[in-house]
C-alpha positions, -999 to +999 in steps of 0.1 A: -001-001+002+010+035-007+023+055+022+002+084+009-026+073+016-043+081+050-042+054+076-069+054+101-064+047+135-093+040+157-092+058+194-107+032+215-113+057+246-135+084+224-149+054+201-139+076+170-115+074+139-084+099+139-060+102+101-027+099+109-007+109+075+028+094+066+038+125+050+036+142+079+069+122+097+099+144+100+125+136+063+159+134+059+175+136+024+202+109+013+214+105-021+233+073-037+256+083-069+288+062-087+285+042-058+282+057-025+260+075-002+260+112+004+256+121+034+276+091+048+259+100+084+225+111+087+214+121+123+179+117+133+163+124+164+160+095+188+123+082+201+107+095+170+097+073+133+110+091+107+112+097+070+145+087+047+139+101+014+168+083-008+174+095-044+196+075-069+216+096-087+231+063-106+243+053-127+222+022-125+201+006-102+210+003-063+194-011-031+192+007+005+200-023+028+203-022+064+204-053+086+202-027+119+172-014+107+155-043+091+150-024+060+155-034+024+144-010-006+154-009-045+159+022-063+158+023-101+184+049-113+169+083-114+138+073-091+136+086-055+121+059-026+110+065+008+116+043+040+101+047+067+120+036+101+121+042+137+113+049+167+150+040+169+168+042+204+199+062+206+231+047+187+241+043+154+227+017+125+249+009+090+237+005+059+249-003+022+242-003-010+240-037-015+255-035-055+284-021-041+290-028-006+325-016-006+323+020-013+281+024-005+283+024+035+269+049+058+253+051+089+219+066+110+227+083+140+195+082+168+203+109+190 
């Protein structure tokens, strides 16, 4: 399901439904180009869900992968993808570009 659609969350104590919108999450940008991530470190607030916006400037596809974050996302060249993560405990979480694992390395730092 596309995250741009409204998600309805029941407010049990009031018996009503309140809208939550994924686009309201704080977003942080990341670019992959020539087998390298920029920036290599992204600092985010700990304890808060965020949206990572990953732009692939190519050439070729790349797969954002993080076993620390339990996330994988294939991004075609020239495309942008969104990955929701968190809330995270304070710490450092590594990620790689699976097609360029030696050079496409980075980390999310939750503070």
